[in-house]
Structures are given as C-alpha cells and as structure tokens.
N, C-alpha and C positions, 0 to 999 in steps of 0.2 A: 751068468747076465752081465751080456756087452753093457759097459759102464756110457757108454755114449761118449760125450765131449768131458765126463765130468773124473778127476783123479780124487775123489771121495764125496760120502754121501753123509748129510748128518738130517737125522729125522727125528718132530715133536713124536711124543707119546700118544696123552692121551686124545679121542677121537681121532686120530692118525692111526697109529699101531694097533690101539686096544678100545675099548669102551667098556661101561659099565651098566648094569641091571636097571633099570629105569626107576623101580620101585626103591632102590638104594638112592640113588639121587633123590626122591621125593622124601625118604625117612630122613637123610642128612638135611637138610634144608629146612624140612617139618622143624625138627631140634633146633637148626640156627635160631628160626623164626621165634620161635616157644620164649627163646631165651631175649629177644628183642619184646615178645607181645605182640608179635605179629603173627600175622598165618600167611603163608604162601599158598597159591593156587598151582596146580602142576602145570604152569606155562610159567609164573612166574622161576618155581625149579629150575626148568628146562633153559630159561632166560641166564640164571645167575648161574650154572653149571656150564653150558654153552656156547653163551653170548659171548659176543665180543664188549669190549671195556664201556663201548657207550650204552650198551641194552645191559649190562650187568647195573652200570648207574642210574639208570632210569628207574628201574624195580627197586635199588635201595633207596633213591630219593623216593619217589611213592610212599614207601613205609617210614620214610624217616630215620634210618640207618645212614650212619656215617661208616664208606668202604673200611678203615682199620680195625675198628672193632668187629666188625662184621668178618674178616679174613681172619682175626682172630679168634672169633669165637668157633667158626668153621672148620680151623687146623686141631683145637682142641677137641673139637665132636669126633673128626674122624683117624678111626682106631685102626691101625696099618692090617691086623688081621681080616676083618670084616671086609675093609677095602679091596683086597687082596682077592678074597671069598668071591667080591661080587663083580670079578675083571676080566673079561674075555678078550681073545683077541681077534681080529675081524681075520674073515677067511683069507683075504688074499695080503695077510701078512709075511705068514712064512714062508709060502712061495718066493715072495720079492726078496725078504732079505737074507735068505739064503742065498737066494743064485747072485749078489752082487759082490762081483770080483774086484772091490776096490774096497777101502777104510771104511770104516761104518760107525759115527758117532750118532749117540741120543743126545736132546738138548730137552729139556722139560721144566715145566711150569709146577708139576708135581714136585712135591717135598720128598728130600730125601729119606727121612723116618718112613713113609708110604712107598717111595720110588723102589727100595728094595725088596719088601716083603712082595710087593706085586711081581717085579722080574722072576724071583725066584718061585713066587707059586707058579706062574705061568710058564716057565723052566725054559728063558730065554734072556737070562742076567748074562750069559755070555756069548751073547750076539754082536755083542759092540764094544766095539777098541776103546770109546771114552765113554762118560756118561757124565754130564752136566745138568746138575738140579739147578734152577735157578734160586739167586734167596738177593738179598741187600746188599751181598758184599759181589755179587758177579753181576747183578742185574736181573731185571727182569725183558724178556722180550715184549717188543723190539728194539730193546738196548741191544747194541750188537757183542754188549760183553762176552756174556754166556756161550754166543757162537765163536768168537775168537776163542774162549779158552778153550773150547774144543777142540778147535783148527791148530790150538798150541799143541793140544795132548795127544794129537793124531799124527803129532811131527812129519806133516810133508810139506813139501816145498814151498817156500812163499808163492813161489809163479803157480801153481795149484789150482786149476780149477775145481770149485766145488757147486752145491747144490744143496736146500734144505729145504725138504716139506713138510708140510703141518697146514692143520685144518684152519687154522686162526686167523686174521689178518697180522698178529702181532708175528707169527711166523716169518711171512713174505717182508714184513717191516723189515725185520731183525735181519733176516738173508738178505736183503737191498744193501743194509746199512754198514750189513760186514763184506760188502761186495760179492756176495753171491746170486746163482740165479735164485729166484724163491717159486717153487709149485704149491700151488694150490690143491691140495685134495676135500672135493665137498662132497662126505658124508652124509650130510643132513642137507633138508630144503632150504635155500636161502629165505621162505617165507618162515622156516620155522625158527632160524637164529638172527633174521634179523637184518639181514645183508646180503650183497653179494657179492665176493671178495675178490678184487682184482691180483692177478700175479703175470708171471713170466709164463705160467702155464698152469692152464684150470684141467684137474682128471677126477673123475668120478671115482676110481681105481686105482691101488700098484700096480694090478696087473696090464694098466696103459703103459707103465712106466719097466715094464721087464720086455711089452713086444716091441716097444720105442722109447730107448730112454734117455734120447737129448732131444 
C-alpha cells in the first residue's frame, strides 16, 4: 500500500485492530462488579470497556467505585488465556497492516501480560516493528510518552511524518501531543460510546486508508 504522506504508522490495538466477544465483556465486568457489591448492566459494561474516560467515570461514580481500585480489580480478574480466546481480528485489519510499506508500531493500553498472549493467539505478533504497552512508567494516552517511545524504537528520522490510528479520543490526543496526525476509526456508533470523536480524519474502516492513505 502506498503510505501516502506518512513515513511511519502507529496503531491502537483494542477496538481498532481487534475486538472481543460481547459475552466476555459482560462476564468480566460482572465479576468486577461483584467485588464491589454492585451489578453492572450490559450498558454499564460496554461503557466501562469501550467508553471514553468521562463515560467510564460516570458509571463508576454512579456505583460509588473509585477508578484505581476498579482497574486493580479488573487487571486481577482478566486471565490472558481467556482474553486471547475471546479476541478476534476485524476483517479489514490483516489486509491493511500487511499492505503498509512503512514501519508500523503498536501503542496500546492493553497490559503486557494480556497483549503478548492475544497477539500470539491471533498470529499477528510479528506484524509490528515495535509494541508499546502503556504503563505508569511510559504514561497513558493521551500522554505522548508511549507514542514517543514507539517512535524512538522505530528508529525513524526526527524529520519523519507519522500518524496514529485509534478508536478512542485518547488516541487522537496522544497523536496530537506527540506532533502526529490523529485518525479516528469509528468502529461503534457515537450513541453507544457517548460521544463523537474529533480527529484530523474520521474513518469507518481501515479499507479507507488502503484506498486513500493520506
């Protein structure tokens, strides 16, 4: 694929290249809720999984749960083998990534203990020239830290032009904060995620980037 005006591409993982079975989301969030003595509706579970930060905060606040213990419980509950088994590629992912003729990096909020098994299970671990899992040390998108680390690991010129593609406003924010183009891929209806995301470009499928990369 002609990479257009970009010398390198950075991609988000969950909700951009892959997704998980809905029942897995409900099961995980129900288990988390049980730890706090609350019951999450399917809507709550989807907002906690897919929603932007403010939507997640609203759900937690309504149930009287602080974010830090919530995410601690979430990461304790998730099992790598179960997460990997419930994950699947979007149909447009492989044709897009395999066609890019420039360095490609992954920058994801998915934790390292989950990311490795998921990529291995899906057979895509070798698709990327670098993989950065956000952490307290690297920073969390929209902080530019993990994006800048990925750029450093790609070993591209400081004059290079890059782009980050993701489904969350934090992806676009991280791109902008690192001086990159931010492309939002709208995998779900704005009515389901609670907002419409502004970016340099909005797409509904990675196929659009194959046909018109810039």
